[in-house]
C-alpha positions in Angstrom: 26.1 -5.1 0.3 26.6 -1.9 2.5 27.2 -1.8 6.3 25.1 0.5 8.5 25.3 0.9 12.3 22.1 1.6 14.2 21.3 2.2 17.9 18.3 0.4 19.1 15.9 1.8 21.7 15.9 -0.3 24.8 12.3 -1.0 24.3 13.1 -2.7 21.0 16.3 -4.6 21.9 14.7 -7.1 24.3 11.7 -8.0 21.9 14.2 -8.3 19.0 16.5 -10.5 21.0 13.4 -12.7 21.9 12.6 -12.9 18.2 16.0 -14.0 17.2 15.7 -17.0 19.5 12.0 -17.8 18.5 12.6 -17.5 14.8 16.2 -18.8 15.0 17.3 -15.9 12.9 20.0 -13.2 13.4 19.3 -9.6 14.5 20.8 -8.7 11.1 18.1 -10.8 9.2 15.2 -9.5 11.3 16.3 -5.8 11.0 16.8 -6.2 7.2 13.3 -7.7 6.8 11.8 -5.0 8.9 13.6 -2.2 6.8 12.6 -4.0 3.6 8.9 -4.1 4.5 9.0 -0.4 5.7 10.5 0.8 2.4 8.0 -1.3 0.4 5.1 0.1 2.4 6.5 3.7 1.8 6.6 3.1 -1.9 3.1 1.7 -1.8 2.0 4.8 0.2 3.6 7.1 -2.3 1.9 5.4 -5.1 -1.4 5.8 -3.4 -0.7 9.5 -2.9 0.1 10.0 -6.5 -3.2 8.2 -7.5 -5.1 10.6 -5.1 -3.4 13.6 -6.6 -4.4 12.4 -10.1 -8.0 11.7 -9.0 -8.3 15.2 -7.5 -6.9 16.6 -10.7 -9.6 14.7 -12.7 -12.3 16.0 -10.3 -11.0 19.6 -10.6 -11.0 19.3 -14.3 -14.5 17.9 -14.6 -13.4 14.3 -15.6 -15.9 12.4 -13.4 -18.5 9.6 -13.9 -21.8 10.3 -12.6 -23.2 8.0 -9.7 -26.2 7.2 -12.0 -23.9 5.9 -14.7 -22.0 3.8 -12.2 -25.2 2.3 -10.6 -26.7 1.6 -14.0 -23.4 -0.3 -15.0 -23.4 -2.1 -11.8 -27.1 -3.1 -12.0 -26.2 -4.5 -15.3 -23.9 -7.1 -13.8 -27.0 -9.1 -12.8 -28.1 -9.8 -16.1 -26.9 -11.2 -19.5 -26.3 -7.8 -21.0 -23.6 -6.3 -19.1 -22.7 -2.8 -19.9 -19.2 -1.4 -20.5 -17.5 0.4 -17.6 -18.6 4.0 -17.8 -15.9 6.5 -18.6 -15.4 10.3 -18.0 
């Protein structure tokens, strides 16, 4: 496990101290949890960004499904003869 020093802004220090008492956890634990959640959220955001770039590339290259095909597929959900998901 690595050791990292941080300087907390004064507006963070008091609420953090209050949380340590309320949750009966150390500052170390709470800061680690916060960083862990931040890193996970950044990874998820990066994944979404990558998905967006791929979708834009699909549109740019004409790999799209028409709204009519999607509506027809969704309308088929109501009956016994559900259609397969439309593809580009």
